[in-house]
C-alpha positions in Angstrom: 70.6 188.2 136.9 68.2 185.6 136.3 67.7 181.8 138.3 66.2 179.3 136.8 65.0 176.9 139.3 62.7 174.2 139.6 60.1 175.3 138.2 60.1 179.1 137.8 62.8 182.2 136.7 63.5 184.2 139.6 63.0 187.4 139.0 59.5 185.9 136.7 59.3 189.8 135.1 62.0 191.6 132.9 61.1 194.9 132.4 63.4 197.4 130.0 62.5 200.2 127.9 63.0 199.7 123.9 66.3 200.1 122.9 68.1 199.3 126.0 71.2 197.0 126.0 69.4 193.7 127.9 72.6 191.8 129.6 71.2 188.6 131.9 73.5 186.5 133.8 71.5 183.1 133.9 72.5 180.8 136.5 70.5 177.1 138.0 71.7 175.1 140.8 69.7 172.1 139.9 69.2 170.4 136.6 69.6 172.0 133.0 67.7 174.9 132.6 66.8 177.1 129.1 66.5 180.8 128.9 63.8 181.2 125.9 62.4 184.0 124.5 60.7 183.0 120.8 59.9 186.8 119.6 63.9 187.8 120.1 64.8 184.4 118.9 66.8 183.3 122.3 67.5 180.5 123.5 70.2 179.3 126.2 71.1 176.4 128.4 72.8 176.6 132.0 74.3 173.7 133.3 74.0 173.3 137.2 76.6 175.4 138.9 77.8 177.1 135.6 76.4 180.8 134.7 75.7 182.0 131.4 75.9 185.2 130.2 74.2 187.1 126.9 73.1 190.3 125.7 70.7 191.8 123.5 68.6 195.2 122.1 65.5 195.3 123.2 64.4 196.6 120.0 60.9 195.4 119.7 58.2 196.9 122.4 55.7 194.7 123.6 55.3 191.7 126.0 57.1 188.5 125.3 57.0 184.9 127.0 60.1 183.2 128.5 60.1 179.6 129.1 62.4 176.5 129.8 62.2 174.5 126.4 63.8 171.3 127.8 62.0 168.5 129.0 64.6 166.7 130.9 62.1 166.8 134.4 58.1 167.3 133.8 58.0 170.7 135.6 59.9 172.7 133.2 57.2 172.8 130.8 55.5 175.0 133.7 58.7 177.6 134.2 57.4 180.6 132.5 58.4 184.3 132.9 58.2 187.1 131.1 60.0 190.1 129.2 58.7 193.6 128.8 59.8 195.9 126.6 58.1 199.8 127.4 57.6 201.8 124.3 60.5 205.1 124.0 
C-alpha cells in the first residue's frame, strides 16, 4: 500500500525481487496525485478518497524513480520515491 500526500509517497521506497508480481494499492486523502514509473511505463492517477489497485511484473532489475506527474499543486514536483528491483 502506497499513500500519496502533500508532498511525499509513504513508504518512499519499494523493494522487490526481479520477476516478482507487484501489487500496488494507491491512496490519497488530500489532492489528486499520480504514481509514475517511466521505466515500467506506469502512470496511475488517484483522486482523494479513492483507491487504485494495479499489478505489474518487476522483470527488469535496477533502481527506478517514482514521481507524481500532475501539476495541480507546485509541491507535486517534489514528490519522489524509488522502486528497487533486486536481481534474482
